[in-house]
Structure formats: structure tokens, C-alpha cells
N, C-alpha and C positions, 0 to 999 in steps of 0.2 A: 504494500500500500504506500503510495507516495504521500509526502507530507501535506500536499494540497488537497487530498481526499478527505471527506468528512467521515469521522469516526464517532458514531453516536455514543453518548455516555448515559449513565442512569439518570443524570439530571435532565438530559434531553427527553428521555422517556417520561420522566415525571412531569415535565412541562406539558407534553402532549396528552398525558393521562389526567392531568389536573390534580396531582397528588404530590406528596413530599417524596424526595429522593430516597429516604430511608424506607418508605413503603415499597418502592420499586426494588430496592436491594433485597428486602425480606421476601417479596413476591417471587423474584427470580431464584431465590434459594429455597423456595417452597416452604416457607415458615408457616407453622400451624396457626399463628395469630392472624394471618391475612386470609380473608374469605376467598373461597375457591373462585367465585365469579370475578373478583378483583385480580387474582393471580392470572386467570385466563386472559382478561382484558389487557393486562400489562405485558404478558408474553406475546400477545398478538401485536401490540404496538411496537415492542422490541423487535419482532420479526419484520414488521413493515419498515422500520428504520435501519434494519441490517445490523442490529446490535450483536456483538460476539463477546463472550467472556475473555478478559485479558489474562493469559496464562501466568504472566509475571506478577500481576497484581494478585491473582489467586494464591500464588506461592507466598507472597509477602503476607497476606492475610492469614495464612496457615501458621505463621510464627506466633500470632497472638495467643492462641490457646492450643496446646499440643493435643492432637487427636490422631492416634496411630491409624485408625481406619480411614479418616479423611485424607491424611498424608499419603497413604498407600494407594488410595483411589486416584489422587492427583498424579502420582507416579505412573500408575497404569494407564491413565488417560493421555498424559503428555509425553511419556517415555523420554525424559531428558537423558542426555549423555553423561552429564555431571550435575551435581547440586552443590552450589556454593552456599555455605551456611555458617552459623556460629553454634548451632544446637547439637549437642551430643545425641539427642534422640533420633536424629536423622539416620545415623549409622546403625544404631541399635535396631530401629524399626526395619530398615532394609535387610539386615542380617536375619532378624526374626522372621521375615517374610521370604527367606531363602533367596534373596538377590545375592549374587556374587559381586563383591566389591573388590577390585575395580572392573572386573570383566564385564558385568552387565551394566553397571552404573558407577560412575566415579563420585567421590565425595571430597570436596576441598573446603577447608576452613579459612575464613577471611581474617581471623585473628587468633592464631594459635598461641597458647601460653608456652613459654620456653620448656616447661616440663612435659608437654604432651609429645611423646615419642611414637613414631610409626604412622602418624596421620599426615596427610598432605595439606599444605596451605601456607599462609603467610605468618611468619613469626614476627611479632610486633616489636621486638627489641626493647622490652620494658626497662632494662637497666639504663640504656642510653637516653630514653625518655626521661627517666628520673634524674640523670646527670644534668640534662639540659634544663629541667625545671628548677633544680637547685641553683644552677648558674644564673638563671633569670632572676631568681629571688635574691641572690647575693648581689647582683648588679643593681637591683632596685634599692637594696639597703645602702650600698655605696653612694647612690645618688640621693639618699635620704628620702626615698619615696615610700609611702605607706598606703595600704589599702589596695583597692582594685585599680590597676593602671588606667590612666586617662585614655590611652590608645591601646587597642587590642593587639596582642602579639600572636603570630602564627609560627609555631615551631614545627618543622617537618623532620621526622625521623623515618627514614626508609625502613620498611620491613624486609625480610629475607624469605624468599620462596624456599620451602622445605619439601623435597620430593615425596617423602613418605611412601606409603604403600596403598593409599586409598584412591589414587588416580592412575590411569595408564600412563607410562612414560611416553614422551614425545618421540616419535620415530624420526631418526635423522634423515632428512631429505638430501638427495645429492645436490651439490652446488653446481649450477649451470656454468659451463665454460664461457669465457668472454670471447666474442668474435673480434679478431684483430684485423 
């Protein structure tokens, strides 16, 4: 879909249906609080507008309340190659459901603690973050500054990718020869 194409949202459906967007959200998820007639009308409007569930948004919403069955249904429906997460439950649920990690599906963690061995993902370099935070504090004390800084600081500390065993290794591609 190009960026110029209209992608309907639940707010667009709500405007056309004359109801609140939370009603649309509940209706599309078949919530028992919404009357059947309302659900049917909202689904019809959603179909007319060409509404489709956003897979990425659905995955983000799954983080709020962990539900093994909902998560595994999402995995079965969308069949991702890899899941990037911070939740330990992802790996536990996949293994309990007999998925082979990383053969069937990879799991990468976006903020691994230094003590987590064997998992693939980004190690956040907590020690260096602490060193830089102390340096900032000492600098403020030397300038006789107290309290919240007048100007916000952004300290960037690069993480380090740790290969681990929960994602498939990248196959080395042949380097193309240069034409001379």
C-alpha cells in the first residue's frame, strides 16, 4: 500500500457508524458487552471501508496482558519469522506449544540484561550507562547546578548484538566481484 492510499482506522468506522471508537474496537473483537446487531453493523461498515487489522498493532496490544492462547493464535495467524520482544513469556509459550526455536521461529530480545546467556538480542551495556550518568551528575555538581537540568540531555550508549541461540545465524552471502 502506498503512503497516499487511504487506510481506514477504527475512528473512521466510528464516525460513519455514529458511535465512539472504543465501541468499534470492542465490536471488532467480538466483546460480549456490545449487542450483536451493533457488532454486525460495525463489521459491515468496516468491510465497506476496507478496514484490515494491523498485525503490528495487534502484536503490541498483546504485550498489555499476557495470554498464552491469544499469543499463540496470533503466531499461527501471522506466522512471523522472528519476534522481537522484551517478554520472557514469548519463548516459554513457543516452546510449550512445540515450536522449535530458532528453526520454526526466531526470538530476539531488544534489551537483554548482561546476565541472560544463550538468548539472542541487544545487550544494553548497563555498566556504561551508569558510568555516563555518574559523569553527568559530577559535571553538574562542578558547575554548581542542582535539580532537574534546564536543558535536557540525551546520552547515547550503543548496545551490542549478542548472537545467542534463539535466532538463525545470518548466512554469509558471496561478495559480488567488481567489474573493472
